[in-house]
MARTIVEX-836850 format. One record per residue (C-alpha): residue number from 0; residue in one letter; x, y, z. Coordinates in steps of 0.1 Angstrom, whole numbers. Layout:
<zanus>
+-----+---+-------+-------+-------+
:   k : r :     X :     Y :     Z :
+-----+---+-------+-------+-------+
: NUM : A :     X :     Y :     Z :
...
+-----+---+-------+-------+-------+
</zanus>
This chain:
<zanus>
+-----+---+-------+-------+-------+
:   k : r :     X :     Y :     Z :
+-----+---+-------+-------+-------+
:   0 : M :    89 :   -39 :    81 :
:   1 : L :    96 :   -22 :    48 :
:   2 : K :   131 :    -9 :    40 :
:   3 : L :   136 :    26 :    29 :
:   4 : Q :   147 :    13 :    -6 :
:   5 : H :   112 :    -4 :    -9 :
:   6 : I :    95 :    29 :    -1 :
:   7 : E :   116 :    48 :   -27 :
:   8 : M :   109 :    21 :   -52 :
:   9 : I :    72 :    20 :   -48 :
:  10 : L :    70 :    57 :   -50 :
:  11 : A :    91 :    56 :   -82 :
:  12 : I :    68 :    30 :   -97 :
:  13 : D :    38 :    51 :   -89 :
:  14 : R :    53 :    83 :  -104 :
:  15 : A :    65 :    65 :  -135 :
:  16 : G :    33 :    45 :  -140 :
:  17 : S :    51 :    13 :  -149 :
:  18 : I :    77 :   -10 :  -135 :
:  19 : R :    98 :    -7 :  -166 :
:  20 : A :    98 :    31 :  -165 :
:  21 : A :   106 :    31 :  -128 :
:  22 : S :   135 :     6 :  -133 :
:  23 : K :   150 :    30 :  -159 :
:  24 : H :   146 :    60 :  -136 :
:  25 : L :   161 :    41 :  -107 :
:  26 : G :   190 :    26 :  -128 :
:  27 : R :   180 :    -9 :  -119 :
:  28 : T :   169 :   -39 :  -140 :
:  29 : Q :   132 :   -45 :  -144 :
:  30 : P :   134 :   -80 :  -127 :
:  31 : A :   151 :   -64 :   -97 :
:  32 : V :   124 :   -38 :   -93 :
:  33 : T :    97 :   -65 :   -98 :
:  34 : K :   114 :   -86 :   -71 :
:  35 : A :   116 :   -57 :   -47 :
:  36 : L :    79 :   -49 :   -53 :
:  37 : R :    69 :   -85 :   -46 :
:  38 : Q :    90 :   -84 :   -14 :
:  39 : A :    72 :   -52 :    -3 :
:  40 : E :    38 :   -66 :   -11 :
:  41 : A :    47 :   -99 :     8 :
:  42 : E :    59 :   -79 :    38 :
:  43 : L :    27 :   -59 :    39 :
:  44 : G :     4 :   -87 :    29 :
:  45 : V :   -15 :   -67 :     3 :
:  46 : A :   -11 :   -59 :   -34 :
:  47 : I :     1 :   -23 :   -39 :
:  48 : F :    -4 :   -22 :   -76 :
:  49 : Q :   -26 :   -39 :  -101 :
:  50 : R :    -5 :   -48 :  -131 :
:  51 : A :   -18 :   -43 :  -167 :
:  52 : P :    -2 :   -44 :  -201 :
:  53 : S :    -1 :    -6 :  -201 :
:  54 : G :    15 :    -2 :  -167 :
:  55 : V :     3 :    -3 :  -131 :
:  56 : V :   -24 :    13 :  -111 :
:  57 : A :   -24 :    16 :   -73 :
:  58 : T :   -50 :    -6 :   -55 :
:  59 : E :   -71 :     9 :   -27 :
:  60 : D :   -46 :    -5 :    -1 :
:  61 : G :   -18 :     7 :   -24 :
:  62 : R :   -31 :    43 :   -23 :
:  63 : A :   -29 :    43 :    15 :
:  64 : I :     6 :    28 :    14 :
:  65 : L :    18 :    54 :   -12 :
:  66 : H :     4 :    82 :     9 :
:  67 : R :    23 :    70 :    40 :
:  68 : A :    54 :    63 :    19 :
:  69 : G :    53 :    99 :     6 :
:  70 : V :    52 :   112 :    42 :
:  71 : I :    81 :    90 :    52 :
:  72 : Q :   102 :   101 :    22 :
:  73 : A :    94 :   138 :    29 :
:  74 : E :   104 :   134 :    66 :
:  75 : M :   137 :   117 :    55 :
:  76 : R :   144 :   146 :    32 :
:  77 : R :   137 :   171 :    60 :
:  78 : M :   159 :   152 :    84 :
:  79 : Q :   188 :   153 :    59 :
:  80 : E :   182 :   190 :    53 :
:  81 : E :   183 :   197 :    91 :
:  82 : I :   215 :   177 :    95 :
:  83 : D :   231 :   196 :    66 :
:  84 : Q :   220 :   229 :    81 :
:  85 : R :   235 :   219 :   115 :
:  86 : R :   268 :   211 :    97 :
:  87 : G :   267 :   245 :    79 :
:  88 : E :   261 :   229 :    45 :
:  89 : G :   227 :   243 :    38 :
+-----+---+-------+-------+-------+
</zanus>
């Protein structure tokens, strides 16, 4: 099962268009982001991105994964907002 950090990382890679740009955005080293991506792909058993010199492009499986990852991230955000409201912070 993917960890939440993997979900955030693959979404960052997709938004940034490259592992290098995503690593800068996330404040992590490029090798760390590459390793986490490989772990996520190994866990799922499919390639999420095709790598190219100019960046990355989501594979067909990757597009489905990214869609679900976006839903998960949105739900996590909603959960935090609901908790904040219940505590009177929002």
